[in-house]
C-alpha positions as CSV (number, residue, x, y, z in Angstrom):
1,X,122.3,81.8,87.9
2,X,124.2,79.3,86.1
3,X,121.8,76.4,83.7
4,X,123.0,72.9,84.8
5,X,125.3,71.3,82.0
6,X,123.1,68.8,81.1
7,X,120.1,71.0,79.6
8,X,119.8,70.7,75.9
9,X,120.3,74.6,75.5
10,X,121.1,77.6,77.7
11,X,118.5,78.7,80.5
12,X,116.8,82.2,79.5
13,X,115.9,83.9,82.5
14,X,114.0,87.2,82.7
15,X,113.8,89.5,85.5
16,X,111.2,92.1,86.2
17,X,111.5,94.8,88.6
18,X,108.9,97.5,89.4
19,X,109.5,100.4,91.9
20,X,107.2,102.0,94.5
21,X,107.5,105.0,96.6
22,X,104.7,104.7,99.1
23,X,104.8,106.9,102.4
24,X,102.3,106.6,105.2
25,X,101.9,108.9,107.9
26,X,99.7,108.2,111.0
27,X,97.0,111.0,111.9
28,X,96.0,111.9,115.4
29,X,94.0,109.2,117.8
30,X,90.6,110.3,117.5
31,X,89.4,107.8,120.0
32,X,91.4,105.0,121.8
33,X,92.7,102.4,119.2
34,X,91.1,104.5,116.3
35,X,92.7,107.0,113.9
36,X,93.3,107.7,110.2
37,X,96.2,106.6,108.4
38,X,97.4,108.9,105.1
39,X,98.6,107.1,102.3
40,X,100.9,109.0,99.9
41,X,101.8,107.4,96.1
42,X,104.8,109.4,94.8
43,X,105.6,107.7,91.9
44,X,103.4,105.8,89.4
45,X,99.7,104.6,89.7
46,X,99.3,101.4,91.6
47,X,96.5,98.9,92.7
48,X,96.8,98.3,96.5
49,X,95.1,95.8,98.7
50,X,95.7,96.5,102.2
51,X,95.3,94.5,105.2
52,X,96.0,95.5,108.7
53,X,97.2,92.6,111.3
54,X,99.2,92.3,114.6
55,X,102.5,90.7,113.9
56,X,104.6,92.0,116.8
57,X,104.8,93.8,120.5
58,X,107.1,96.6,121.1
59,X,108.9,98.0,124.2
60,X,111.1,101.0,123.9
61,X,113.4,102.1,126.7
62,X,116.4,104.7,127.4
63,X,119.4,102.7,128.8
64,X,121.7,104.6,130.8
65,X,125.7,103.5,131.0
66,X,128.3,104.5,133.5
67,X,131.8,103.7,132.1
68,X,132.4,101.8,129.0
69,X,129.9,99.1,129.1
70,X,126.7,97.4,130.2
71,X,124.9,94.3,130.4
72,X,121.3,93.9,130.5
73,X,118.9,91.0,130.8
74,X,116.2,90.1,128.2
75,X,113.6,87.6,130.0
76,X,112.7,84.8,127.7
77,X,109.8,82.5,129.4
78,X,108.8,79.2,128.2
79,X,105.5,80.9,127.2
80,X,107.2,83.5,125.6
81,X,109.4,80.8,123.1
82,X,105.4,79.5,122.3
83,X,104.1,83.0,121.5
84,X,107.3,84.5,119.6
85,X,109.4,83.4,116.9
86,X,112.0,86.2,117.2
87,X,113.1,89.2,118.6
88,X,114.3,92.3,117.2
89,X,116.6,95.0,119.0
90,X,116.8,98.6,117.6
91,X,119.8,100.4,119.2
92,X,119.8,104.1,118.5
93,X,122.8,106.2,119.7
94,X,123.2,110.1,120.3
95,X,125.4,111.2,117.4
96,X,127.2,113.5,120.0
97,X,128.0,110.5,121.6
98,X,128.9,108.1,118.9
99,X,131.5,110.3,117.3
100,X,133.7,110.1,120.3
101,X,133.9,106.5,120.0
102,X,136.2,104.0,118.0
103,X,134.6,100.8,118.2
104,X,131.0,100.1,119.4
105,X,130.9,96.4,120.0
106,X,127.6,94.2,121.2
107,X,127.3,90.8,122.0
108,X,124.0,88.8,122.9
109,X,124.2,85.4,125.2
110,X,122.3,82.8,125.7
111,X,121.2,81.4,129.1
112,X,124.5,79.0,129.0
113,X,126.5,82.1,128.4
114,X,127.2,81.4,124.5
115,X,127.3,84.0,122.1
116,X,124.1,83.9,120.2
117,X,125.4,86.8,117.5
118,X,127.6,89.9,118.1
119,X,128.8,92.7,115.9
120,X,129.0,96.5,115.7
121,X,126.6,99.0,116.3
122,X,126.4,102.3,114.2
123,X,123.9,105.0,115.4
124,X,121.2,103.2,114.5
125,X,121.2,99.6,114.2
126,X,118.7,96.6,114.2
127,X,120.0,93.1,115.5
128,X,117.8,89.8,114.8
129,X,117.5,87.1,117.0
130,X,115.8,84.6,115.3
131,X,114.2,81.3,116.1
132,X,113.5,81.4,119.6
133,X,112.7,77.6,119.9
134,X,116.4,76.7,119.1
135,X,118.1,78.7,122.0
136,X,118.5,76.9,125.0
137,X,115.9,77.8,127.6
138,X,116.4,80.7,129.5
139,X,116.9,84.2,129.6
140,X,119.1,86.1,127.1
141,X,121.6,89.1,128.0
142,X,122.8,91.8,126.0
143,X,126.5,93.6,126.3
144,X,127.1,96.5,124.7
145,X,130.5,98.3,125.1
146,X,131.8,101.8,123.7
147,X,135.6,102.3,123.1
148,X,136.1,105.7,123.2
149,X,139.0,107.7,121.6
150,X,139.4,109.7,124.9
151,X,138.2,108.8,128.3
152,X,134.5,107.7,128.5
153,X,131.9,110.5,129.5
154,X,130.7,110.2,132.8
155,X,127.5,108.9,131.9
156,X,125.7,108.4,128.4
157,X,122.9,106.2,127.2
158,X,121.4,104.4,124.0
159,X,117.6,103.8,123.3
160,X,117.2,99.9,123.0
161,X,113.6,99.5,120.8
162,X,112.8,95.4,121.7
163,X,110.2,94.2,118.9
164,X,109.2,90.4,119.9
165,X,107.4,88.9,116.7
166,X,104.2,86.8,117.0
167,X,104.8,83.3,115.8
168,X,100.8,83.3,114.7
169,X,100.0,86.6,113.1
170,X,96.5,88.2,114.3
171,X,94.4,89.4,111.6
172,X,92.9,92.7,112.4
173,X,91.2,93.8,109.2
174,X,91.1,93.1,105.4
175,X,90.5,96.4,103.7
176,X,88.7,97.4,100.2
177,X,91.1,97.0,97.2
178,X,92.2,100.8,96.2
179,X,93.8,102.5,93.1
180,X,96.1,105.2,94.3
181,X,97.0,107.3,91.3
182,X,100.3,109.2,90.8
183,X,101.0,111.9,93.7
184,X,97.5,111.1,94.9
185,X,96.9,110.8,98.8
186,X,94.6,108.3,100.0
187,X,93.0,107.6,103.7
188,X,92.9,104.5,105.7
189,X,90.6,104.3,108.6
190,X,92.4,102.6,111.3
191,X,90.5,100.5,114.2
192,X,92.6,98.8,116.4
193,X,90.1,98.4,119.3
194,X,90.0,94.3,118.9
195,X,93.5,94.0,119.8
196,X,93.7,96.7,122.9
197,X,94.5,94.2,125.5
198,X,98.6,93.5,125.8
199,X,99.8,90.1,124.4
200,X,102.8,90.4,126.8
201,X,103.0,92.3,129.8
202,X,105.5,95.2,129.8
203,X,105.1,95.6,125.8
204,X,102.5,97.5,123.6
205,X,101.1,95.6,120.7
206,X,102.3,97.2,117.6
207,X,99.6,96.6,114.4
208,X,101.2,96.6,111.1
209,X,99.5,97.9,107.8
210,X,100.4,95.7,105.1
211,X,100.4,97.0,101.5
212,X,100.0,94.4,98.7
213,X,99.7,94.6,94.9
214,X,96.7,93.3,92.9
215,X,98.4,90.0,92.9
216,X,98.6,89.8,96.7
217,X,102.6,90.2,96.6
218,X,103.4,92.3,99.6
219,X,105.0,95.6,98.7
220,X,105.2,97.3,102.2
221,X,104.6,96.9,105.9
222,X,104.2,99.9,107.8
223,X,104.0,99.8,111.7
224,X,100.9,101.6,113.2
225,X,102.5,101.6,116.9
226,X,103.5,105.3,118.0
């Protein structure tokens, strides 16, 4: 950062960086929508303010491909544009397939066939389609192509995880503050029964456990969907 030349003296900037190492494991479901989350602190002691909220919905599917490419539709209705702010697409491909490729491009088009975003896929890649309200009305489409060193397999596939981020977060629970010592494990009772009804057809509600420090600054978001 460079100070403006009209300042009487050089600016002094202090940058403080703090590291955290928190791991969360989800226990088995004890009743519909109820389970225990196990929080492990692998670094120095920290005071946490946990909260649970519904921030997104999610669907997961295996996309079969015959030949070298495929195009699939992403329906986006007028109501979707009011309910969701953006879409995150997670692509996962088996290494045995990925290692046969020399190039692995994707393109996402709007309803007017204009490219919204494009790039190359790795074994695990997340692509964000932001601000749905700015896109033309109508559905999106996703084109994925594999360029293979030799001939393409007779059939191959990738897993697509689609997360739609809610425009308005739904608060589920504000939990008690906790001090987590080094190497200590804490349990968090999770109750998602109030958000069992699906927000969007074909998608599962995906709650988030947010871990903030004592000042309210977010440290980590942990998805609670399975």
